[in-house]
C-alpha positions as semicolon CSV with decimal commas, in nm:
position;residue;x (nm);y (nm);z (nm)
1;M;-3,925;3,922;-5,563
2;T;-3,576;4,009;-5,691
3;T;-3,303;3,745;-5,666
4;P;-2,987;3,883;-5,498
5;A;-2,704;3,927;-5,746
6;H;-2,479;3,683;-5,563
7;D;-2,751;3,414;-5,575
8;H;-2,833;3,457;-5,943
9;P;-2,833;3,119;-6,124
10;S;-2,565;3,234;-6,368
11;N;-2,336;3,320;-6,076
12;T;-2,400;2,982;-5,914
13;D;-2,328;2,802;-6,241
14;G;-2,009;3,002;-6,280
15;R;-1,890;2,907;-5,934
16;R;-1,964;2,542;-6,000
17;A;-1,777;2,555;-6,330
18;R;-1,474;2,720;-6,166
19;R;-1,480;2,462;-5,888
20;A;-1,498;2,176;-6,139
21;R;-1,208;2,321;-6,339
22;G;-1,007;2,366;-6,021
23;Q;-1,072;2,011;-5,905
24;A;-0,979;1,873;-6,248
25;A;-0,655;2,074;-6,249
26;V;-0,561;1,940;-5,905
27;I;-0,635;1,578;-6,002
28;D;-0,436;1,622;-6,325
29;A;-0,145;1,753;-6,118
30;M;-0,172;1,456;-5,884
31;F;-0,153;1,206;-6,170
32;D;0,141;1,387;-6,328
33;L;0,335;1,405;-6,002
34;I;0,278;1,039;-5,914
35;I;0,390;0,928;-6,260
36;D;0,696;1,155;-6,228
37;G;0,795;0,971;-5,909
38;H;0,644;1,193;-5,639
39;S;0,439;0,931;-5,457
40;P;0,246;1,038;-5,267
41;P;0,279;1,403;-5,370
42;R;0,307;1,672;-5,105
43;I;0,048;1,948;-5,096
44;E;0,316;2,204;-5,189
45;E;0,399;2,005;-5,502
46;V;0,033;1,974;-5,600
47;A;-0,020;2,348;-5,556
48;A;0,284;2,433;-5,766
49;R;0,193;2,188;-6,045
50;S;-0,177;2,282;-6,058
51;G;-0,127;2,659;-6,029
52;L;-0,373;2,676;-5,739
53;S;-0,317;2,775;-5,379
54;Q;-0,297;2,521;-5,101
55;A;-0,604;2,685;-4,947
56;S;-0,801;2,625;-5,267
57;I;-0,695;2,260;-5,278
58;Y;-0,807;2,205;-4,920
59;R;-1,132;2,386;-4,996
60;Y;-1,197;2,152;-5,288
61;F;-1,095;1,823;-5,122
62;G;-1,079;1,877;-4,746
63;S;-0,754;1,686;-4,689
64;L;-0,462;1,529;-4,872
65;D;-0,606;1,184;-4,799
66;E;-0,934;1,282;-4,966
67;L;-0,744;1,421;-5,263
68;Q;-0,557;1,091;-5,304
69;R;-0,886;0,900;-5,283
70;H;-1,054;1,118;-5,544
71;T;-0,751;1,087;-5,773
72;L;-0,739;0,708;-5,753
73;E;-1,114;0,683;-5,805
74;H;-1,068;0,868;-6,136
75;F;-0,794;0,630;-6,252
76;A;-1,004;0,400;-6,473
77;E;-1,179;0,694;-6,639
78;R;-0,859;0,891;-6,696
79;Y;-0,664;0,600;-6,845
80;A;-0,942;0,411;-7,022
81;D;-0,729;0,378;-7,335
82;L;-0,450;0,201;-7,145
83;L;-0,704;-0,031;-6,980
84;S;-0,859;-0,150;-7,304
85;P;-0,806;-0,514;-7,412
86;P;-0,485;-0,603;-7,597
87;P;-0,512;-0,629;-7,976
88;A;-0,612;-0,966;-8,120
89;A;-0,358;-1,194;-8,288
90;E;-0,387;-1,507;-8,501
91;S;-0,121;-1,720;-8,330
92;T;-0,024;-1,816;-7,977
93;T;0,310;-1,643;-8,016
94;G;0,136;-1,334;-8,150
95;R;-0,106;-1,331;-7,859
96;I;0,179;-1,361;-7,610
97;T;0,358;-1,069;-7,775
98;A;0,042;-0,857;-7,787
99;H;-0,046;-0,926;-7,424
100;I;0,303;-0,849;-7,294
101;T;0,341;-0,535;-7,505
102;H;0,003;-0,410;-7,390
103;R;0,074;-0,485;-7,023
104;L;0,423;-0,331;-7,035
105;H;0,278;-0,014;-7,184
106;L;0,019;0,005;-6,907
107;L;0,265;-0,055;-6,624
108;S;0,546;0,162;-6,755
109;S;0,297;0,446;-6,808
110;V;0,087;0,439;-6,491
111;G;0,230;0,162;-6,272
112;A;0,321;0,421;-6,008
113;V;-0,043;0,527;-5,980
114;M;-0,156;0,166;-5,957
115;W;0,101;0,098;-5,684
116;L;-0,022;0,392;-5,478
117;G;-0,370;0,247;-5,512
118;R;-0,246;-0,086;-5,376
119;V;-0,090;0,090;-5,077
120;R;-0,393;0,305;-4,999
121;A;-0,630;0,008;-5,044
122;F;-0,528;-0,121;-4,701
123;E;-0,697;0,173;-4,532
124;Q;-0,952;0,298;-4,787
125;P;-1,237;0,055;-4,864
126;R;-1,346;0,248;-5,174
127;I;-0,995;0,239;-5,316
128;A;-0,974;-0,132;-5,230
129;A;-1,294;-0,192;-5,426
130;G;-1,147;-0,007;-5,723
131;V;-0,830;-0,215;-5,708
132;R;-1,035;-0,537;-5,706
133;D;-1,242;-0,417;-6,001
134;L;-0,927;-0,335;-6,197
135;R;-0,777;-0,677;-6,124
136;R;-1,095;-0,848;-6,244
137;R;-1,106;-0,630;-6,553
138;L;-0,749;-0,713;-6,652
139;R;-0,802;-1,082;-6,581
140;D;-1,117;-1,086;-6,796
141;H;-0,913;-0,935;-7,079
142;T;-0,655;-1,212;-7,038
143;V;-0,922;-1,483;-7,041
144;A;-1,070;-1,348;-7,364
145;H;-0,731;-1,287;-7,524
146;F;-0,602;-1,643;-7,473
147;A;-0,936;-1,823;-7,515
148;A;-0,822;-2,002;-7,831
149;D;-0,514;-2,140;-7,653
150;L;-0,710;-2,279;-7,358
151;I;-1,004;-2,452;-7,527
152;E;-0,874;-2,801;-7,451
153;V;-0,681;-2,719;-7,134
154;D;-0,817;-2,882;-6,817
155;N;-0,661;-2,631;-6,580
156;A;-0,739;-2,313;-6,777
157;D;-0,804;-2,109;-6,462
158;V;-0,463;-2,205;-6,325
159;V;-0,294;-2,103;-6,650
160;I;-0,478;-1,768;-6,654
161;D;-0,380;-1,706;-6,291
162;A;-0,019;-1,786;-6,381
163;I;-0,027;-1,545;-6,676
164;E;-0,179;-1,272;-6,462
165;S;0,074;-1,327;-6,184
166;T;0,363;-1,323;-6,429
167;T;0,255;-0,997;-6,596
168;S;0,124;-0,828;-6,282
169;L;0,209;-0,495;-6,125
170;E;0,385;-0,681;-5,845
171;S;0,602;-0,876;-6,091
172;W;0,684;-0,557;-6,283
173;T;0,778;-0,374;-5,963
174;T;0,995;-0,657;-5,832
175;L;1,184;-0,701;-6,157
176;C;1,240;-0,328;-6,205
177;T;1,310;-0,210;-5,851
178;V;1,454;-0,518;-5,677
179;H;1,638;-0,686;-5,965
180;D;1,708;-0,362;-6,155
181;R;1,578;-0,494;-6,488
182;D;1,484;-0,266;-6,777
183;V;1,177;-0,303;-6,997
184;D;1,353;-0,529;-7,249
185;A;1,467;-0,762;-6,973
186;V;1,117;-0,777;-6,825
187;R;0,979;-0,854;-7,170
188;A;1,228;-1,141;-7,208
189;V;1,137;-1,290;-6,869
190;W;0,765;-1,267;-6,934
191;T;0,793;-1,401;-7,289
192;L;0,987;-1,706;-7,172
193;T;0,740;-1,774;-6,893
194;L;0,425;-1,738;-7,104
195;S;0,577;-1,944;-7,385
196;R;0,639;-2,227;-7,140
197;L;0,293;-2,192;-6,985
198;L;0,123;-2,207;-7,323
199;D;0,358;-2,474;-7,459
200;V;0,454;-2,270;-7,763
201;D;0,720;-2,519;-7,877
202;N;0,452;-2,783;-7,932
203;H;0,217;-2,562;-8,131
204;A;0,298;-2,712;-8,471
205;D;-0,001;-2,539;-8,626
206;D;0,105;-2,196;-8,504
207;P;0,149;-1,975;-8,817
208;M;0,412;-1,762;-8,650
209;M;0,613;-2,066;-8,547
210;R;0,596;-2,201;-8,904
211;S;0,716;-1,872;-9,047
212;T;1,006;-1,871;-8,801
213;D;1,117;-2,216;-8,917
214;A;1,073;-2,147;-9,289
215;P;1,387;-2,131;-9,501
216;T;1,501;-1,786;-9,611
């Protein structure tokens, strides 16, 4: 029995490959538009940025809501490098600097995408689950990063919660959009807060603190 030309496996594979490329192009366009300040993007903007027709986008995703959901569900995969742990450091001051630099890079790069996820989480259980997973992931990184500073601290969980609250998306958004602070100002606020939380002034054995006090 001869297989019809339109049902030939090579044709089916080709259609699947084109569909996958089209979906990837649309999701890429969504990420780019959100980061550029178009949040949430309109279907016309997505079509123009992706180079695909609106009809194709609806054929791939069904609705704009579904497109937003698919985009946010790809967030952790797309930005895995930004979601990696901060680099290790030998001193408390160094760990504070590394954590804040790492978190500022994450939020200044993709904070707009994360904020859209927060908004859509109220009505999309799958997005809400992703948001919770991301929060736990970032908190776990913070626990590991500051483990040496909290060995003898009775309220370590409270300190970690305070660090996470201080360097959170919500804190970043409030400082930048409500108080009109730039990245350097946010860094200064966070550095002061974490230094107080981790009692940097009393870390006499901190190599970085010793080098700061050394005569020139």
